C-alpha positions, 0 to 999 in steps of 0.5 A: 132458432127453429128453421120454417118452410122457406127457409130463404125468407128472412135470409132474403129480406137481409140481403135485400137490405143491401141490395133490391134483388128482383124476383121472377115470378110474374103477376097472376092473371085475374078471373073475370065473375060475372059482373066483370069484377075481377076475383083475388088472385092466387096469392104466390109466395113472394120469395118463389123462384122461377124454375122451367120443367123440363120434359126429360128427366136428363135436362131436370133443374134441381130443386133446393129443399126448404124452398118454394118454386113457380112453373107453368103446366101445359094441358096433358103436360109432364115436366120433371124436376131434380132433387138431391137426397140423402139418406138421413131425412125424409123428403117431401116434394108438393105442388099446388096447381092453381088454374084460372077460376071458373073454368070447366072441368070433367070428373078425371081432370087432374094432377099427379106428382111423383118422385123416382130414383135414377132407375124410373122406380116410383118411390111416392106419388099422390093424385088429385083431381077436381072429382065431382065438382066440375069446375077449376080451383087450386088443388094440392098434392105431394109426392114423399121418399122415406128413409127405411133400413127394411126397404131396399127401394129408393134408399141410396143417395143421389139424384132423384126426380120429381114429375109432375104430370097433368090430364085433362079430357076434351071439352075442359078448360085447356089454359095452362095452370101456375104451379107452386113447387116446395120440397121439404125434409124432415129428420128422422127419429132418434129412436124407432117409435111405434109403428102399429096404427090403434084400431080404435080412436075416437071418431065420434063428432064433439058437440056443436061449437056455438055462438057468434062467429068472429070475423077472419076473411080468408087468404087468397093462397097457401102463402096469405092463409088466415090462421085460426083457432078453435072457433067459429069464423065468418067470411065473405065468399064470391062465387068461383073463389077459393079462400085458404085457412091454416090451423096449427096441430100439434101430436095427439090433437084432432081436427073437426072442421065444418063449412057452412053456407048462408041462406039467400033470398035470390032464389031457390034454385039446386046447384049441385056441388055448390061448396068444396071444402079441402085439407091439406097437411104441413107438407101441402099432401092432401087428406081429405074433402068433400062437397055440397050442394045448395038451394038458398037454405043455409048448408052445412058441409062438415069433413070425415073425422080425421085420427090424432096428429101420430107419427105411425099413422103414415104406417096406413095405406089410407091417404086421409089417415097417412096425411095426419103424419106430423104436427104442424100448419094444416090448411084449409081450402073454401071454393064456392062453384062459379054456377052460383052466380048464375042462380044467386048473382055474383055478390058475396055469400056468407061462409061460416067455418067452425073449427073443433081442436080436441086434446092436450098436445103430446110430445114429439116423436123425438126427432134427431134434428129440427124439425122445421115445419113439422111442428107448433111453436109458440110463435104459431099458437100466437099466430093462430090467435091473432088471425096473422096469415103466414105472410104476416108472420113471416114479414114480422120475423123478417122485420125483427131480424132486420132491426137486430142486424141494424143493431148489431152493424149500430154497436159495431159502428159505435164500438168503431167510434169509441176505440177511434175516440180513446185512441186520439184522446190518448194520444193528444194527452201525450203531445201536450205532455 
């Protein structure tokens, strides 16, 4: 059976069938919109374990591979965690930073995730921020440590350290951010794959999708992101709100995504950076984003063309190209500026996502082991067709595992009863004789 990101979920459900175990993740705060009605809070992974980042690597708590954690990050804070690595798998540690929606942010505000060895050498990092759209919203970034026999840096097995550090400019919202942290590993290849990045690739925008959009409301976090496939999808988005979606991309496939804000009769004032559309890869590394203004007329924002998913993309220095490095679920998030409420009211604005996936799937690069979340399964394709969120897919899998456990337990009990009945019958016959 293929292992998923967060492999402890199903096992946890089976344990919970015998005994209830409480999680330490508390309820997130809810932001208030202009009319006082609360926006839906960020949907954290229900299986996330609480962890406390240390102010020194000497006291860092360990993050286990395949698990999700929660923590908080203070203004200009720095927190350390520990991971134990070998030389057999690549490692990715991501963080989703979740500020309270609608807060003020400056151009330089953001955070950085890095992995360091025990000598302080930085193995890999990613830094992201709010950029020109100066309002708070969830941000994603990851750090990676890649096994490379040709390198002498960050290759020995042992303790490594994850550092998450936040930058907050004067005048920006100083409140603490929630963190959702994931530690994933990727098997190496059985044989060395291609390392040369093709100079020519299909970057032309395909013909636009047309037709009647289907209703599919976005989720409130990575955990409950709505699954999409090729097509046009309609959601309602409120000022200050972020909606999450996910699209399965197999090897060789190419994603084109646009977001359209519907027109309004409430006014014609211009709001800059009214909509932000972001893309993250299966390890929740930031790939690309874009922003567009709004003046009451319908307006469209298109992400730049992304390269087809390929193992050799990881050799690129360009972040967008390097991010398209493995198959799996790619995450889209759309945020509507809180300034829209001041000019157009706090009611929902119609949002249409147009998702185009080109090319037939190609064979994978030949992993030497279970690819885990870095693959697209038949179940993933079915979830995308149905619109099931990641949370719903996990719940269905847990129910199936629980029923199999119950069935196995029932079969075992039935077998014992039949054996007992047979023994009782044999004894009774002997006594009669």
